C-alpha positions in Angstrom: -29.6 16.7 14.1 -26.2 15.1 14.7 -27.4 14.9 19.1 -30.7 13.2 17.9 -28.8 10.4 15.7 -26.2 9.7 18.5 -28.9 10.0 21.4 -30.7 7.5 19.4 -27.6 5.0 18.5 -27.2 4.8 22.4 -30.9 4.3 22.9 -30.8 2.1 20.2 -27.3 0.1 21.5 -28.3 -0.2 25.1 -32.4 -1.5 24.4 -32.8 -2.9 21.3 -30.3 -5.1 20.8 -32.1 -7.8 22.8 -31.8 -10.2 19.6 -29.1 -11.9 21.6 -30.9 -11.5 25.0 -34.7 -12.9 24.7 -35.8 -16.2 25.5 -33.6 -18.6 27.4 -30.8 -17.7 27.0 -28.0 -19.1 29.0 -26.8 -17.3 31.5 -24.0 -15.9 30.6 -24.4 -14.5 27.6 -28.1 -13.0 28.9 -25.0 -10.9 31.4 -22.7 -10.0 28.5 -22.7 -7.0 26.5 -23.3 -7.0 23.0 -20.8 -5.2 20.7 -21.9 -4.5 17.1 -19.1 -3.3 14.2 -19.7 -2.1 10.4 -18.5 0.0 8.5 -21.8 2.0 8.6 -24.8 2.0 10.4 -28.3 3.6 9.3 -31.2 4.4 11.4 -35.2 5.0 10.6 -37.3 5.7 13.7 -40.2 6.2 11.4 -40.0 2.5 10.6 -38.3 1.2 14.1 -35.3 -0.2 11.5 -31.6 0.0 11.9 -29.4 -1.1 9.0 -25.6 -2.2 9.9 -23.5 -2.7 6.7 -20.1 -3.8 5.5 -18.0 -6.1 7.2 -20.6 -6.6 10.2 -19.7 -8.9 13.1 -22.2 -8.6 16.2 -20.8 -10.3 19.4 -22.5 -11.2 22.6 -20.6 -13.6 25.6 -20.2 -17.4 23.3 -22.3 -16.1 19.8 -20.8 -14.0 16.9 -22.7 -13.7 14.1 -20.8 -12.1 10.6 -22.9 -10.7 7.6 -22.3 -8.2 4.9 -25.8 -6.6 5.8 -27.7 -7.1 9.1 -31.2 -5.2 9.2 -33.1 -5.3 12.5 -36.3 -4.3 13.3 -37.7 -3.3 16.6 -41.1 -2.9 18.3 -42.5 0.9 19.3 -43.2 -0.2 22.2 -40.2 -0.8 24.6 -38.2 -0.9 21.4 -37.0 -4.3 21.8 -35.9 -6.5 18.8 -39.1 -8.2 16.8 -36.8 -9.7 13.8 -33.2 -9.3 12.8 -32.2 -10.5 8.9 -28.8 -11.1 7.9 -27.7 -11.1 4.6 -24.3 -12.1 2.7 -21.5 -14.2 3.8 -23.4 -14.8 7.2 -21.4 -16.7 9.9 -22.4 -18.2 13.1 -19.7 -19.0 15.6 -21.1 -20.7 19.1 -18.5 -22.8 21.0 -17.5 -25.9 18.7 -20.8 -25.1 16.8 -20.8 -23.2 13.1 -22.9 -22.0 10.6 -22.7 -20.5 7.1 -25.0 -19.0 4.6 -26.1 -16.3 2.3 -29.1 -15.3 4.3 -30.4 -15.6 7.9 -33.6 -14.9 9.6 -33.5 -14.2 13.5 -37.0 -14.3 15.7 -36.5 -12.9 19.3 -39.2 -14.9 20.9 -37.7 -18.2 19.9 -34.2 -17.8 19.8 -34.0 -19.3 16.5 -32.2 -18.1 13.4 -33.7 -19.6 10.1 -31.1 -19.9 7.5 -31.0 -20.1 3.3 -28.7 -19.9 0.2 -26.6 -22.7 0.7 -27.0 -23.0 4.7 -24.2 -25.6 6.4 -23.8 -26.2 10.4 -20.5 -27.6 11.3 -20.0 -29.5 15.0 -16.1 -30.5 15.0 -15.6 -32.2 12.1 -19.4 -33.2 11.0 -21.1 -31.5 9.0 -25.1 -31.0 7.8 -26.2 -29.4 4.9 -29.6 -28.6 2.9 -32.4 -25.8 1.5 -32.8 -24.6 4.8 -31.6 -25.2 8.2 -33.3 -24.1 11.4 -30.6 -23.3 14.4 -31.6 -23.1 17.9 -29.1 -20.8 19.7 -30.3 -22.2 22.9 -30.0 -25.8 22.1 -27.7 -27.8 20.6 -29.7 -28.9 17.6 -30.3 -27.7 14.2 -33.4 -28.7 11.5 -32.9 -29.1 8.6 -35.3 -30.1 5.1 -34.4 -30.6 1.6 -36.1 -29.1 -1.2 -37.2 -29.9 -4.5 -34.4 -31.5 -5.9 -31.9 -31.4 -2.9 -31.3 -34.0 -0.2 -30.4 -33.1 3.0 -26.9 -34.4 3.3 -24.3 -35.0 6.8 -21.3 -35.9 6.5 -20.4 -37.5 10.6 -16.7 -38.9 11.0 -16.6 -41.5 13.7 -16.1 -40.7 17.3 -12.3 -39.8 17.9 -11.8 -39.5 14.0 -11.4 -36.5 12.0 -12.3 -35.0 8.3 -9.0 -37.1 7.1 -10.3 -40.0 8.8 -7.4 -40.8 10.9 -7.3 -40.9 14.6 -7.0 -37.4 16.1 -4.2 -37.0 18.0 -4.3 -36.1 21.9 
């Protein structure tokens, strides 16, 4: 039983974490290993699902995703990732761009994460927020939509100015 679980974990980590390796990823990230750390891991071969829980940190190249829980659903053919869903205290770090939310769904084919639950995206001192943010991992862009009673908000600082309104120091 332990041997089967260990073999599955090795197989799963080696093949199914293409969650960051699908699509048109930069070559540098695609060639990087994926490291996932959590307090626990539960796998379900019948449902083709793996759940990482507790202080989850997933890293590959310039991309790091933190969450309380990370649920991966993979295909039965080739064990490729179909979707990954992150829950609780979601943070995404990628170069100068950062995002946060309470929930996100990653689509491996499009390399996009849809964030909800008070989502915000930051780039340098600038911030955008709304009801739903579509975060494109392989492009330097996001789409923000408002919901009923909510509006999209953007705070953009003049080039060369920081969040305190003063000139940035060289």
